[in-house]
N, C-alpha and C positions, 0 to 999 in steps of 0.2 A: 732629570734622567732621560725623559722623553726627548728633549731637545738634543741632548748629547748623542743618544742612540740614533736618532734621525739624522743627525749630522754625519755620524760615522758611516751610515749606510749610503748617504748621498755622496760621501767621499769616495766610495768604491766606484761610483760612476766616473769620477775624475780619473781614478786609477786606470780604468779601462782605456781611456784616451791616452794617458801618459805611457802605458805599456808600448804602444806603437812607436812613440818617440824613443824610448829606451832601446828597443830592438835595433832601430836604425843607427842610433848613436854608438851602440856597442860594436857594430860592424864597421862603421866608417868614421866615427868621431865627428859626425855632422848632425846638426840639429835639423830635422826634417820639417820644414815649414809647410810641406804639402800634406801632413798627417790630418789636419782638420778637413782639407778638401777630400782626402781619401775617405774619411768618415761620411761626409755628405754624398760623395759619389757612390759609395757602396750601398748605403741604406736607401738612397733614392732609386738606384737600379733595382734593388730588392722589392721595394713597393711597386715600382713600375711593372715588374714582371707579374706580380700578383694581380695587378689591375687587368691583365690580359687573361685572367682566369687560371693561371698556373698555380697549383697547390703550394702551400707554405713550404713544405719540405723540399719540393723540387726547385722552387724559386731560391731557397737558401743555398742549395747545392750549386745551382747555376751561378749565383752571385759569387760564391767562393771561387768557382772556375774563372769568372771574369776578373776577380781581384788577383788571382795567381797570374793571369795573363798581364794585368797591369804591372805586377812585379817583374815579370819576364821582360816586358817592353821597357820598363824603367832601367833595368840592369843593362839591357842591350843597347838602348839608344841614348841614355842619359849618363849612366855611371861608367860604363866601359870606356867611352871616349875620354872621360875625365879622370881616369883611374889614378894618374900620378899628379893631378893638379892639387892646388892648395885647398884648405878647408873652406876658405872664403868663396872659391869658385863653386865648390859643391853646394854650399849654402845657397848661393844665387840660383843654382840649377834647381834646387828643391822649391824655391819660390816660384820659378817659372813653371815647374811641374804642377804646382798647386793651382795656378791660374788656368792651365790647360784642362785639368780635371774639373774645375768649377764650371768652365764654359761648356765642356763636352757634356757634363751631366745635365745642365739646363737646356742645352740644345736638343738633346734626345728626349728628355722627359718633361720639360717645361719648368716653370718657375712657381707654380701655385703650391700652397702648403697642403701636404697630404697627411691623412690620419693613418697611423699604424696600430693595429690591434693585435697584440701578442697573446691575447686570452688571459692576461694577468692584470688584475684590477689595481689601479693606482689609488687604493683606499686602504684603511686600516684592516689588519687581519683580525677577525672577530675573537678567536680564542685568546690571542695575545692581549687584545684590548680588554676583554672581560676578566682575565685571570691575572695579568701582569700590570694592567692599567697603563700600557704603553701603546700609543696609537701609531704603529709602524706600518708603512705602506708595503703591500705585497710586492709591488714592483721594485722598491728599494731592497727588500730582502732577497729577491731573486737576483738582482744585479750584484749584490754582495756575494752570493753563492757562486755566480758565474765568474766573477772576478777572482775569487779564491781558487776555483778550479784551474783557471787559466794561469794564475800566478804559480801555483804548485807544479802544473804541467810544464811550463816554460823553464822554471827553475831546475827541475829534474832533467829536462832535455839538455840544457846548456851546461849542467854540472857533471852529468854522469854518462854522456854519450860522446862518440867521436865527433859528431857534428858540433856539439857544444865546445869541445876542445879546440876544434878548428876555428870556431867563431872567436874564442878568446885569444887565440894566436893572431888572427887577423886584426882584432882590435888593438893588440899590443904593438904589432909591427907587420903591416901588410906585405912589405917587401920581403922580410925574412920568412914570413909564412909561405909566400909564393915560392921562395927559393928551395924550400924543403918539400914541395909537392902538394901543398894544400890548395885546392882549386878555388881561387877567389871568386870566379864567376858563379860557381855553384853555391858558395856561401852567401853571396850577395842576393842571389835569386831566392834562396830559402828565406833569408831575413825579410826581404821586401814582400814576399808572399805571405809570411806570417804576420807582418805588420798590416797587410791588407785584410786578412781574416779578423785580426783584432779590431781594425777599423769598422768592419761590418758589425761585429757583436756590439761594440760601443755605440754605433749609430742606431742599432735596433733598440737598445735600452733607452737612449735619450730620445729617439724618435717616438717611442711609445708614450713618453711623458709629455713632450712639448710639440709633437708633430714633426714631420719630415720637412724641413725648410732650410733655407740658406743660412739661417742663424746658427745651425749646427757647426759651421766652420769656426765660429767664435769659441768653440770648446777648446781649440788649440791654445787660446790665450789663457784660459783657466788652468790648463794642464802645465803651463810654464812654471807657476809657483810650486806645483807638485814636484816637478823635476828638480827645481832648485833646492827644495827642502830634502827630498829623498836621495838625490844624486842622479846625474844624467846617465850613469852606466849601471845602475843597480835595479834589477827587476823587483826584489823585495822592497827597495826604496820607493818604487812607484806606488805600491799599495800603502806603505806607511805614510808617505807624503800626502796621498789622497785622503787618508783617514784624518790626518792632522788638519788639512785644509777644510774638509767637510765639517769637522767638529768645531774648529775655531770660528768659521764664518757663521755657523748657526747660533752658537753660544753668544758671540759678540752682537749679532743682529738682535737677539731677544733681550739681552741684558744691558747692552751699551748703545745699541742702535737708536732708542728713543731720545737719547741726549744729543744725537747728531741729526735728528730728523729722519732716521731710518735709512734703509738701503745701503748700509755700510758693508754688507756681505759682498758687494760688487768690487770693492777696493781693499778690504781688509786683508785678503790673501796676498796681495802684492806688497803691502806693508810688511807682512811677516816674511815674505821672500827677500825684501831688501835687508831686513835684519840678518837673515842667514847669509846673504852675500857679504855683509860687513864682517861677520864674526866666524862664519864657517862656510866659505864659498863652495867647497866641494860637496856640501850636503851631508846628511847623516850617514849615508852608506857609500858615498862616492869616494873615489881614490884621489889622493893628493897628487897633483901634477907638478913635478919639479923640472924646470927648464933652465938650461945654462944660457946666460946672456953675456 
């Protein structure tokens, strides 16, 4: 039970990263390879501001402003010129954007590993450990609560507001949405800004555990199985996929890992993702795509 619960809570950390991918994919049907770089860029900037003596809350607010500006610049200088191009072209553009953000972050703040203290201990919660005999990390529990709040908030935003209706219309057919007056530029700006804020929160959670370092970019690779399982266009799918990946990798590592020499949690999620690609390529909550050939 302890392994399972710990895996589920760790899975919410993956879900936070996957959320950014889902937001971009819902708006442009493009896999945003720059999301991992956005996580690194956001949290490194946040830590860098605090090193100058800026209070936590002020640094958090300033970093959100910076990420909104990143979304604005991305929409203006990357997406708008490529509005009617193919999905492959947009995909390559996000790869280029990722390299730009990686280089810019390290040029401004340096390459050394930084420690991020959120005031949340990455150690078992005493009451839960004593009464329930579950050694659950306070950081994992906090990440789970944060992920749940963001999931619920984004789901309500996109399902019950005009902005959400516009986003779904753009995702279905950008040309048709534009023809009836839906402002594509505003929708894309909102989505990229929201993805930037999600990247900041995800980076803070992961940075508090492993340190703020270049390796955070590799989180994008772990989010890929989450998206394949949950569905690229489903916000609830991001959390469900993350929970499945977190639970599976921890359980397999503990009970099957010794037969393979350990460290199978690094590749087990990708094996599960391949299984889904073979038998349910749209994921658990994704929409089936039917194309005429």
